[in-house]
C-alpha positions as CSV (number, residue, x, y, z in Angstrom):
1,X,79.4,33.0,61.9
2,X,76.8,35.2,63.3
3,X,77.2,39.3,62.7
4,X,75.8,41.2,65.3
5,X,74.6,45.0,64.7
6,X,73.9,46.9,67.5
7,X,72.0,49.9,65.8
8,X,71.7,51.8,69.1
9,X,75.8,51.9,69.1
10,X,76.3,52.2,65.4
11,X,78.8,49.1,65.6
12,X,78.8,45.8,63.8
13,X,80.5,42.9,65.6
14,X,81.9,39.7,63.2
15,X,84.9,37.9,63.5
16,X,86.2,39.3,66.5
17,X,86.4,42.5,65.0
18,X,84.0,45.5,65.4
19,X,83.0,48.0,62.7
20,X,81.5,51.5,62.8
21,X,77.9,51.2,60.7
22,X,75.3,53.2,59.7
23,X,71.4,52.0,59.9
24,X,68.2,53.5,59.3
25,X,67.4,57.4,59.1
26,X,64.4,56.7,61.1
27,X,65.8,54.1,63.6
28,X,65.0,50.7,63.8
29,X,61.8,48.7,64.0
30,X,60.5,45.2,64.8
31,X,60.0,42.6,62.0
32,X,56.1,42.9,62.0
33,X,56.1,46.5,62.3
34,X,58.2,47.4,59.1
35,X,56.9,49.4,56.3
36,X,57.9,49.6,52.5
37,X,59.6,53.2,52.6
38,X,59.6,53.8,56.3
39,X,63.3,54.4,56.5
40,X,63.9,51.9,59.4
41,X,66.1,49.2,59.9
42,X,64.1,45.7,60.9
43,X,65.2,44.1,64.2
44,X,65.9,40.5,63.9
45,X,68.1,37.4,62.8
46,X,68.3,37.1,59.2
47,X,70.1,34.7,56.9
48,X,72.8,35.9,54.5
49,X,71.7,34.6,51.3
50,X,74.3,36.0,48.8
51,X,76.5,38.9,47.7
52,X,76.6,41.1,44.4
53,X,79.2,43.4,43.5
54,X,80.4,45.4,40.8
55,X,83.4,44.0,39.3
56,X,84.4,47.1,37.7
57,X,84.7,48.6,41.2
58,X,85.4,45.7,43.8
59,X,87.8,42.8,43.5
60,X,86.0,39.7,45.3
61,X,88.4,38.1,47.8
62,X,87.9,34.3,48.4
63,X,85.0,34.0,50.3
64,X,82.5,31.0,51.4
65,X,79.4,33.1,50.4
66,X,78.2,32.8,46.9
67,X,78.5,36.3,44.9
68,X,77.4,37.4,41.6
69,X,78.4,40.2,39.4
70,X,75.9,43.2,39.3
71,X,74.9,44.2,35.4
72,X,74.1,47.5,34.5
73,X,70.6,46.3,34.0
74,X,70.0,44.8,37.5
75,X,67.3,46.2,39.7
76,X,65.3,45.1,42.8
77,X,61.5,45.3,42.7
78,X,60.0,47.4,45.4
79,X,56.4,47.6,44.3
80,X,54.5,45.8,47.2
81,X,51.9,44.3,45.2
82,X,54.2,43.3,42.2
83,X,54.8,39.3,41.8
84,X,58.6,40.0,41.8
85,X,58.3,42.3,45.4
86,X,61.5,42.3,47.3
87,X,63.4,40.0,44.5
88,X,65.8,40.9,41.6
89,X,64.7,42.1,38.4
90,X,66.0,43.4,35.0
91,X,65.6,46.8,34.1
92,X,63.7,48.4,32.5
93,X,60.8,46.5,34.6
94,X,57.2,47.2,34.6
95,X,56.9,48.4,38.4
96,X,58.6,50.4,40.3
97,X,62.4,48.8,41.2
98,X,65.6,50.2,42.6
99,X,68.6,50.2,40.2
100,X,71.4,48.2,41.5
101,X,74.1,49.6,38.9
102,X,75.0,53.0,40.9
103,X,76.8,56.1,40.1
104,X,77.5,56.1,43.8
105,X,79.5,53.5,45.4
106,X,77.0,52.0,47.9
107,X,76.3,49.1,46.0
108,X,79.6,48.4,44.9
109,X,79.1,45.1,46.9
110,X,76.3,44.3,48.8
111,X,74.7,41.2,50.9
112,X,71.4,40.2,50.6
113,X,69.4,39.6,54.2
114,X,66.9,36.8,54.0
115,X,64.5,39.7,55.2
116,X,60.6,39.4,54.2
117,X,61.5,36.9,51.4
118,X,60.1,33.5,52.2
119,X,57.7,34.5,50.9
120,X,57.5,38.3,50.8
121,X,54.6,40.0,52.3
122,X,53.5,42.7,50.5
123,X,54.6,46.7,51.9
124,X,56.7,44.8,54.7
125,X,59.8,46.1,53.2
126,X,62.3,45.4,50.5
127,X,65.8,45.7,49.5
128,X,67.5,45.1,53.1
129,X,71.2,44.6,52.3
130,X,74.4,45.2,54.1
131,X,76.3,47.5,51.8
132,X,78.8,50.4,51.7
133,X,78.2,53.1,53.8
134,X,77.5,56.5,52.3
135,X,80.4,59.4,53.4
136,X,80.5,59.9,57.4
137,X,78.2,57.1,57.7
138,X,75.0,58.8,56.7
139,X,71.8,56.9,57.7
140,X,70.2,54.5,55.2
141,X,66.8,53.8,54.3
142,X,67.0,50.5,56.2
143,X,70.2,49.0,55.1
144,X,73.2,48.8,57.3
145,X,76.2,50.4,55.8
146,X,80.0,49.8,56.6
147,X,83.2,51.2,55.2
148,X,84.2,49.6,51.8
149,X,87.7,48.3,53.8
150,X,85.5,46.5,56.5
151,X,83.2,45.1,53.8
152,X,86.3,43.8,52.1
153,X,87.6,42.3,55.4
154,X,84.2,40.7,56.3
155,X,83.5,39.3,52.7
156,X,86.7,37.0,53.4
157,X,85.3,35.9,56.2
158,X,81.5,34.8,55.2
159,X,80.2,30.9,54.3
160,X,76.7,30.0,53.6
161,X,74.4,29.5,56.6
162,X,75.9,32.8,58.1
163,X,73.3,35.2,59.7
164,X,73.2,38.7,60.6
165,X,71.3,39.6,64.1
166,X,70.1,43.3,64.6
167,X,69.2,44.4,67.8
C-alpha cells in the first residue's frame, strides 16, 4: 500500500480512506534541501520502516508492519555529527536526543519513515515520523500527524514494504 500525504490540503489517503493530517509548521521542502530543525516536512517517497508504541496507552491491533514497545528510556538522536544521528538511542545519551516516552500523546504510537537513514546525512533532518496529531491538528516540526482514531484504523492496514508519498 502507498499512503499519500497532500501537504497543500492537509489530507492523508490510505486504504480508500482520507484523514485530516498536520505537517511541518514551516511547510514542506524537497528531500535534498531539508535541514535539521527547519520545521519542514520533506517531500518524497519513503518506506515505512517499523512502528513504535506505548503499551500503556495504545492497544496494538493486528498489523503486518513490525511494531515495538517504547520504553521510558528510549530516544532518537538528533545531533547531526553523532554516529547515532537519526537512529534510536537509550537515554541518557551523550548527544542531543529526543525523548520518545512523552507526557503528551503524540508518540503514543508512531511509524518511522525511511527518511535520511541509509545512511543518514548529517544535518539533513531526523525523526520524521507519522504520529498522533496535537490538538486541533497544530503543525509539527516536520512529521505527519493524524488522529489517534485514524492511526488505529491505519495500523490495521499496514504491511512491510508499504510506503508513504508526501506531495
